[in-house]
C-alpha positions in Angstrom: 0.0 0.1 0.1 2.9 2.3 0.9 4.6 1.9 -2.4 1.3 2.2 -4.4 0.8 5.6 -2.4 4.3 6.8 -3.3 4.1 5.8 -6.8 0.7 7.9 -7.0 2.3 10.7 -5.4 5.2 10.8 -7.9 2.7 10.6 -10.8 1.0 13.7 -9.2 4.1 15.6 -9.1 4.9 14.6 -12.7 1.7 15.9 -13.8 2.2 19.2 -12.2 5.7 19.3 -13.8 3.7 18.6 -17.2 1.4 21.3 -16.8 4.7 23.5 -16.5 6.1 22.1 -19.7 2.7 22.4 -21.6 2.4 26.0 -20.3 4.6 28.6 -21.6 8.2 27.9 -20.4 10.9 30.4 -20.9 14.2 31.3 -19.8 14.5 33.4 -16.3 15.6 37.0 -17.4 16.2 37.8 -13.9 18.4 35.1 -13.0 22.1 36.5 -12.6 24.2 34.9 -10.1 27.5 36.6 -9.1 30.8 35.2 -10.3 33.7 37.2 -8.5 36.6 35.5 -10.3 35.6 34.4 -13.8 37.5 31.5 -15.1 38.6 33.5 -18.2 38.8 37.2 -19.4 35.6 38.2 -21.1 35.2 36.4 -24.4 38.8 34.8 -24.3 37.6 31.4 -22.9 37.0 28.0 -24.9 34.2 28.4 -27.6 31.0 26.5 -26.7 28.8 25.3 -29.3 25.1 24.7 -28.4 23.3 22.5 -30.7 20.4 23.7 -32.3 20.3 21.4 -35.4 18.5 18.5 -34.0 15.2 19.9 -33.2 16.4 20.8 -29.5 13.9 21.6 -26.8 16.7 23.8 -25.3 18.5 26.3 -27.3 21.0 29.2 -26.5 18.5 31.9 -27.2 15.5 30.0 -25.9 15.3 27.9 -22.5 19.1 27.7 -22.4 19.8 31.2 -22.5 20.4 31.6 -18.7 22.9 28.8 -19.3 24.5 30.7 -22.2 24.6 33.8 -20.1 26.2 32.1 -17.2 29.1 30.8 -19.3 29.7 34.1 -20.9 30.0 35.9 -17.5 32.8 33.2 -16.9 34.6 34.2 -20.0 33.4 31.4 -22.5 32.6 32.1 -26.0 29.1 31.0 -26.6 27.4 30.2 -29.8 24.6 28.3 -31.4 25.6 25.4 -33.6 23.4 24.8 -36.9 24.0 22.3 -39.4 25.2 18.7 -39.5 27.8 17.4 -37.2 30.8 16.8 -39.1 34.6 16.6 -38.6 35.0 20.0 -40.2 32.0 21.6 -38.4 33.1 20.3 -34.8 36.4 22.1 -35.5 34.7 25.3 -34.8 34.4 24.6 -31.0 36.1 23.5 -28.0 32.9 22.3 -26.1 29.8 20.9 -27.8 26.6 21.0 -25.6 23.6 18.8 -26.8 20.5 19.2 -24.7 17.4 17.6 -25.7 17.7 16.7 -29.3 14.6 15.2 -30.8 14.1 13.3 -34.1 11.8 15.1 -36.3 8.8 12.6 -35.8 8.8 13.3 -32.2 8.5 17.0 -32.3 4.7 17.1 -32.2 4.3 13.6 -30.6 6.2 12.5 -27.4 5.5 8.9 -27.9 7.0 5.6 -29.0 8.9 5.0 -31.2 11.7 7.6 -30.5 14.1 7.3 -33.3 17.7 8.7 -33.2 18.0 12.3 -33.5 21.4 11.8 -35.1 22.8 10.2 -38.3 25.4 7.5 -38.2 27.8 9.8 -39.6 27.2 12.4 -37.1 27.8 10.0 -34.3 31.1 8.8 -35.7 31.9 12.5 -36.5 31.3 13.4 -32.6 33.1 10.1 -31.5 36.1 11.0 -33.3 36.2 14.6 -32.4 36.1 13.8 -28.7 38.5 10.9 -28.9 41.0 13.5 -30.5 40.6 16.2 -27.6 37.1 17.5 -27.9 34.5 18.0 -25.1 31.0 16.8 -25.0 28.3 17.8 -22.8 25.4 15.5 -23.5 22.0 16.0 -21.7 18.9 14.0 -22.5 15.8 14.6 -20.0 12.8 12.0 -19.5 11.1 10.1 -22.4 11.1 10.9 -25.3 14.7 12.6 -25.3 16.8 9.5 -23.9 15.5 7.5 -26.9 16.6 10.4 -29.4 20.1 10.4 -27.9 20.7 6.8 -27.0 22.8 5.8 -30.2 25.0 8.9 -29.5 25.4 8.1 -25.8 26.0 4.3 -26.9 29.1 5.3 -28.7 30.8 6.5 -25.4 29.6 3.5 -23.5 26.5 4.8 -22.0 22.9 3.4 -22.0 19.8 5.7 -21.6 16.7 4.7 -20.1 13.7 5.9 -22.1 11.7 6.7 -18.9 10.8 9.0 -16.1 13.1 8.6 -13.2 12.1 9.0 -9.6 14.2 8.8 -6.4 12.5 9.0 -2.8 14.7 12.0 -1.8 13.0 15.0 -2.7 14.4 18.8 -2.8 11.6 21.1 -3.1 9.9 20.4 -6.7 13.0 18.1 -7.6 15.1 15.2 -6.7 18.2 16.1 -4.2 21.3 14.4 -4.7 23.8 15.2 -1.8 27.0 14.2 -0.2 25.6 13.4 3.1 23.5 10.4 1.7 26.2 9.5 -1.0 24.1 10.1 -3.9 26.3 13.2 -4.9 29.6 11.5 -5.6 33.2 13.0 -4.7 34.6 14.0 -7.9 36.9 16.8 -9.3 33.7 18.3 -10.6 32.1 18.2 -7.1 35.2 19.2 -5.1 35.8 22.2 -7.5 39.2 23.9 -7.6 38.8 25.9 -4.3 36.8 25.7 -1.2 34.0 28.1 -2.4 33.4 25.7 -5.1 32.8 22.7 -3.2 29.1 21.1 -3.9 27.3 19.6 -1.2 24.0 19.1 -3.1 22.5 19.3 -6.6 18.7 19.3 -7.3 17.2 18.0 -10.7 13.7 18.2 -11.8 12.4 14.8 -13.1 14.6 13.3 -15.9 15.9 9.9 -16.6 18.3 7.4 -15.3 21.0 5.8 -17.4 23.9 3.4 -17.1 27.5 3.8 -17.8 30.6 1.9 -18.9 33.4 0.8 -16.2 35.3 3.9 -17.2 32.3 6.2 -16.1 33.0 8.4 -13.1 29.6 8.9 -11.2 28.5 12.2 -10.1 24.7 11.7 -9.4 23.6 8.4 -8.5 20.2 7.1 -7.7 19.9 5.4 -4.4 17.7 2.7 -3.0 14.0 2.5 -3.9 14.7 4.7 -7.0 12.7 3.5 -10.2 11.7 4.5 -13.6 8.4 4.6 -15.0 8.1 3.6 -18.8 5.1 5.0 -20.5 4.1 4.7 -24.2 3.5 8.3 -24.6 5.1 11.1 -22.4 3.2 12.1 -19.3 0.4 9.4 -19.6 0.5 7.0 -16.7 -1.6 4.5 -15.7 -1.6 1.4 -13.1 -0.3 -0.8 -15.8 2.6 1.6 -16.8 5.8 -0.5 -16.5 8.2 0.2 -13.7 11.9 -1.0 -13.3 14.2 -0.2 -10.5 17.0 2.2 -11.3 19.1 1.9 -7.9 22.6 2.7 -8.6 21.9 4.0 -11.7 23.1 7.5 -13.0 21.6 11.0 -13.4 25.0 12.6 -14.0 28.6 11.0 -14.9 31.8 11.9 -16.5 34.3 10.3 -18.5 37.7 10.8 -20.2 37.6 9.2 -23.6 40.8 9.3 -25.7 42.4 12.9 -25.4 38.9 14.2 -24.7 36.3 14.2 -22.3 32.5 13.9 -21.9 29.8 14.6 -19.1 26.3 12.9 -19.4 23.4 14.1 -17.7 19.7 12.7 -17.4 17.9 16.0 -16.7 17.9 19.5 -18.5 16.2 21.9 -16.4 19.1 21.8 -13.5 21.4 23.4 -16.2 19.4 26.4 -16.7 16.8 28.8 -14.8 13.2 28.7 -16.4 9.8 30.3 -15.5 7.0 27.9 -16.2 3.3 28.3 -16.4 1.2 31.4 -15.8 2.5 31.4 -12.1 6.1 31.6 -13.4 7.3 29.0 -11.2 11.1 28.7 -10.9 12.7 25.7 -12.4 16.2 25.1 -12.4 19.2 27.0 -11.3 16.7 29.8 -10.1 14.7 27.3 -7.8 15.3 28.3 -4.0 16.1 24.4 -3.3 18.7 24.4 -6.1 21.2 27.0 -4.5 24.3 25.2 -5.7 23.3 24.3 -9.2 24.9 27.3 -10.9 28.1 26.4 -9.1 27.9 22.8 -10.2 27.3 23.7 -13.9 30.4 25.9 -13.8 32.3 23.1 -12.4 31.2 20.8 -14.8 32.3 23.2 -17.7 35.7 23.7 -15.9 36.2 20.1 -16.0 35.3 19.6 -19.5 37.8 22.4 -20.4 40.6 20.9 -18.6 40.8 24.1 -16.1 40.5 21.8 -13.0 44.0 20.3 -13.8 45.8 23.8 -14.0 43.8 26.0 -11.4 
C-alpha cells in the first residue's frame, strides 16, 4: 500500500511538472548569479557550441539562454550550432553542448517509437572529435529525449533509459542528490578547485536514469528504492505503466575518452533557469532549493575544458 501511495504521489508531481512544460516555459531573464572570479577574461575562454540543429527543446536563445549567459559571464565564448555534425564543423568549437535533441517525428508527438536524432555519420564524427581532444556535454531528459540520444550516448558506452526517473529523496520540486546520503559522489567536479567551489548538493527536476561503462566516473547516483516509469507516451501514466528499478544508476556521470572528455546528464532544467506556466514557477538554477546548481554547472564546464587540472 505504501509503495502504491508513493507511486501515485510521484505521478501527481510529474503531472504538475507536465502542466509547467505544456504551459509557456521561458528562460528566467532575472537570473544573474554573481561570479567574483571568472575562469577566463571576457570572451577569451573556450568556444562552446550549443546544438540547435536537431529539433532541440533547449537552445541558446531559448530555454538555455540563462545557461549561455552564465558561461559568458565566466569568460566562455558561446554560440549556437546549426547544421550537420561533421569533422569540419566540429573544429569550430572546444565544447559541444547537446541538450534534449529530438528526431523530427517526435517534435509534435512525444510517444514511442523515439528514433535517433543523429545520423550514423554524425555520431561517428562526434566520437572521433572527442577521442581526439574535444569535449561533449550530453543532456537528455525524460522520455522521449533519451530515445533520441541513446545511439550517440552508446558510442561512449552509456545506455539511456527512455522513461521518467524517481528517487525517494526530494528537494523542493525536484530530486536532491547530496554528499550526506552518498547520492552526490566525490569527484573533481563536486570538489571544485577552491573551497568556495565545493558542491554539497544538486537538485534535478524529473529526468531519466542511465547506466555507464566501467570507465564512467559517477556524479549523481540514484539510491535505494529509486525507479523509472516507462510510459508509451510522455506524461501518460496508468496503474499498468511499466516500472523498473534504477538503484545505482546515474543521473550524472563523466568520462575521459581518448584525449577528450564527456559529461552526461539525464536532466536538463538543472543546467538552466526557467519560468514555467502562468504562475512563473522557478525551475532550475533559479529554484530556491537548487542554490548550488549554478556552481555545479560551472564546475562541470571547468572539468570539460580541462581547467581543473591547471587552476
